[in-house]
C-alpha positions, 0 to 999 in steps of 0.5 A: 516451432518449424523443427517440432512440426518437422519432428512430429511429421517424420515420426508419424511418417516413419512408424505408427504403433497399432495396438491390436488384440493385446499386442503392439503392431508397428506399422508404416506407410508410404505412397506407391504407384498402383496398377489396376487392370480392367477388361473391356471388349475382351482386352485388358486395360490398365490405369495407374494411380498413387495410393497410400500403402500400409505395412506391418512390422515385417514390411508386408502390405496390409492395407491400401487406400481404395481410391488414388489420393491427391496431394494435400496440406494445411499449408503450402509447405505441407503440400510440397512435402506431400508431393515430394513423398509422392515422387519418392513413391514413384521411384519404388516398384509398381504394385498390382492391385489384384495382389494387394490384400484388401481386407487389412487386419481382421476386426476384433471379435465381440469377446475380444472387445469385451475383454479389452480395458477401456480407459477414459480420460476426461476431456477439458475443453481448451480455453478461449486464450489457448484456442486463439494462441493455436489459431494465431500459430496456424495463421503465422505458419500459413503466411510463412509457408506461402512466403517461402513458396513465393521466394523458392518456387515462384518463377522457378523451373520445375527442376529448381522447385524439385531441388527445393522440395528435396532439400526441404524434406532432408531438413524435415528428417533431421 
């Protein structure tokens, strides 16, 4: 199960396919430091934050989160992975907020929406047994994640935790 989760995470992180105006656009994203300038009493001041940056298939920035993001995860291991990805982003050049396009992709026109076929698939709610099985797997993953964190990160130096994060991330990408 761990390898399936890792595989799906790396696929999501590496490329997302967006269908837009009749064509597929490969997109990717990462975390980057973004510098925002503000003026106060005639002086320019800067603030820095970690933002999600989205790129088109030609690696051009097409979107950015409005506000800085914080690391999150549904398990401790996902949180560690998110912190690691943010650290990776800190090793890339800083982006200037004023130079990033804020409008992203143009929304489709009404005529384009009318000409886009919509395929509806009937939704079948999961059975109670399926829900219980998924909930059990999530709980097992949470417990495993917390135990791994306890063994590998607690009472360790920041460098040891960072080394563990790097090793764990390399395993996820395999």
